[in-house]
C-alpha positions as CSV (number, residue, x, y, z in Angstrom):
1,X,32.6,-5.0,2.4
2,X,34.4,-4.4,-0.9
3,X,38.2,-4.6,-0.9
4,X,40.8,-2.5,-2.7
5,X,44.6,-3.0,-2.9
6,X,46.6,0.1,-3.0
7,X,50.4,-0.1,-3.8
8,X,52.5,2.9,-3.0
9,X,56.1,3.9,-2.9
10,X,56.2,6.8,-0.4
11,X,55.4,6.3,3.3
12,X,53.7,9.7,3.3
13,X,51.0,8.2,1.1
14,X,50.0,5.7,3.9
15,X,49.7,8.5,6.4
16,X,47.4,10.4,4.0
17,X,45.3,7.3,3.5
18,X,45.0,6.8,7.3
19,X,43.8,10.3,7.8
20,X,41.3,9.9,5.0
21,X,40.1,6.7,6.5
22,X,38.9,8.5,9.6
23,X,36.6,10.8,7.5
24,X,35.4,8.4,4.9
25,X,34.7,5.3,7.0
26,X,37.1,2.7,5.6
27,X,39.8,0.6,7.2
28,X,43.4,0.0,6.3
29,X,45.1,-3.4,6.7
30,X,48.5,-4.4,5.6
31,X,49.3,-7.7,3.9
32,X,51.9,-9.8,5.8
33,X,54.2,-11.3,3.1
34,X,56.3,-13.2,5.6
35,X,53.3,-15.3,6.8
36,X,52.4,-16.1,3.2
37,X,55.8,-17.5,2.5
38,X,55.8,-19.3,5.8
39,X,52.7,-21.3,5.1
40,X,53.5,-21.6,1.3
41,X,50.1,-20.1,0.3
42,X,49.1,-16.8,-1.2
43,X,45.5,-15.8,-1.2
44,X,43.8,-14.3,-4.3
45,X,40.2,-13.3,-3.8
46,X,40.2,-15.5,-0.6
47,X,41.3,-18.5,-2.6
48,X,44.5,-20.2,-1.4
49,X,47.1,-20.6,-4.1
50,X,50.1,-22.8,-3.4
51,X,53.4,-20.9,-4.0
52,X,55.8,-22.5,-6.5
53,X,59.2,-23.9,-5.5
54,X,61.9,-22.0,-7.3
55,X,64.6,-24.5,-6.3
56,X,63.4,-27.1,-8.7
57,X,65.6,-27.6,-11.8
58,X,63.2,-27.8,-14.7
59,X,66.0,-28.7,-17.1
60,X,65.6,-32.3,-16.1
61,X,62.2,-32.3,-17.7
62,X,63.8,-31.7,-21.2
63,X,64.6,-35.4,-21.5
64,X,61.1,-36.4,-20.8
65,X,59.5,-34.2,-23.4
66,X,62.2,-34.2,-26.1
67,X,61.3,-36.1,-29.2
68,X,57.6,-36.7,-28.2
69,X,56.3,-34.6,-31.1
70,X,54.0,-32.6,-28.8
71,X,51.7,-30.0,-30.5
72,X,50.2,-27.4,-28.2
73,X,47.1,-26.9,-30.4
74,X,46.4,-30.7,-30.4
75,X,47.1,-31.0,-26.7
76,X,44.6,-28.2,-25.9
77,X,41.9,-29.8,-28.2
78,X,42.3,-33.3,-26.6
79,X,43.2,-32.7,-23.0
80,X,41.4,-29.5,-21.9
81,X,37.9,-29.9,-23.1
82,X,35.1,-28.3,-21.0
83,X,32.2,-30.3,-19.8
84,X,29.0,-29.1,-21.4
């Protein structure tokens, strides 16, 4: 079965969709955001993605990368090559 995500602002929209579901043979499920945050995963096309930790202070990484003369173009060419 194919899946579609519908985002809406008005609660009346959900009621209309529920009534249409009876006639057009589709089901309505709601995503539970609280459970996604609890297990630290979010699912995109049934693939689990680990949620990031926003409490980490990335300013501490500045000392690691400062003065290393890193070039994004060179890094992409060397590190992220696809296997042929």
